[in-house]
C-alpha distance (Angstrom), angle and dihedral (degrees) to the residues before:
residue distance angle dihedral
M1 . . .
A2 3.66 . .
N3 3.84 120.4 .
I4 3.76 100.8 -166.3
K5 3.84 116.6 89.7
S6 3.76 95.3 -129.1
A7 3.77 92.9 46.7
K8 3.85 91.0 52.9
K9 3.77 88.4 51.6
R10 3.85 90.3 50.7
V11 3.77 87.5 55.9
L12 3.76 94.6 52.0
V13 3.81 92.4 44.8
T14 3.79 91.1 50.4
Q15 3.71 90.3 51.6
V16 3.77 94.5 52.0
K17 3.80 91.4 46.3
T18 3.79 94.1 49.3
E19 3.82 91.1 50.1
R20 3.90 88.9 50.4
N21 3.75 92.9 47.4
K22 3.79 90.7 47.8
S23 3.78 91.4 51.8
I24 3.85 91.9 48.5
K25 3.77 93.1 49.0
S26 3.64 92.4 47.4
A27 3.88 90.5 53.8
V28 3.93 89.5 50.1
K29 3.87 91.9 52.7
T30 3.76 91.6 47.8
A31 3.73 90.7 50.9
I32 3.80 91.8 49.7
R33 3.82 90.5 49.1
K34 3.87 90.3 51.8
V35 3.78 88.8 54.7
E36 3.73 94.8 46.9
A37 3.85 91.2 48.2
A38 3.88 91.0 50.8
V39 3.86 88.9 52.0
A40 3.74 93.5 48.4
E41 3.77 87.5 56.1
N42 3.86 89.3 50.3
D43 3.76 88.7 -127.4
K44 3.82 106.3 153.3
A45 3.71 100.2 -173.6
A46 3.88 95.3 44.2
S47 3.84 89.8 45.7
E48 3.82 94.2 51.9
E49 3.85 91.0 47.9
A50 3.79 91.2 49.7
L51 3.71 90.4 46.1
K52 3.87 90.3 53.8
N53 3.84 90.4 50.8
A54 3.84 91.5 44.6
I55 3.81 92.3 51.2
S56 3.77 90.0 50.0
I57 3.98 93.8 50.8
I58 3.88 91.9 44.4
T59 3.80 91.1 49.1
K60 3.79 92.8 50.5
A61 3.93 89.9 47.7
C62 3.81 89.7 51.7
N63 3.81 92.3 48.8
K64 3.79 90.2 49.8
G65 3.88 89.3 55.6
V66 3.82 93.1 -113.8
Y67 3.88 89.7 120.9
H68 3.73 133.4 24.5
K69 3.84 114.0 -107.3
N70 3.86 90.3 -116.3
N71 3.87 91.2 51.7
A72 3.80 90.9 52.2
A73 3.65 91.5 44.8
R74 3.82 91.0 53.7
K75 3.72 91.8 47.0
V76 3.89 91.8 51.0
S77 3.81 92.1 44.8
R78 3.86 94.8 51.4
L79 3.90 90.9 47.1
S80 3.84 91.6 48.3
K81 3.83 89.7 49.3
L82 3.75 90.3 50.3
V83 3.76 93.7 49.4
N84 3.85 94.1 45.0
G85 3.87 87.8 55.7
V86 3.86 90.5 63.0
Q87 3.79 116.2 102.3
């Protein structure tokens, strides 16, 4: 364990940021699963609504620095491609 005050603070700040990032990543994964589930049921309306929600969550995660912009763009692109394939 760190002895210097600033090092102790960095440990605490890192823990807080880790929990925040974990929560955001979990929300993104959940949103992606919802889109994939709607696509699996061939429900066009539900999949488009889930996609809209997922894009919003992914974009917020990107803006907060949890995901790199290219990673977020890749996730959105794959989901959009998946939803566009639904009849």
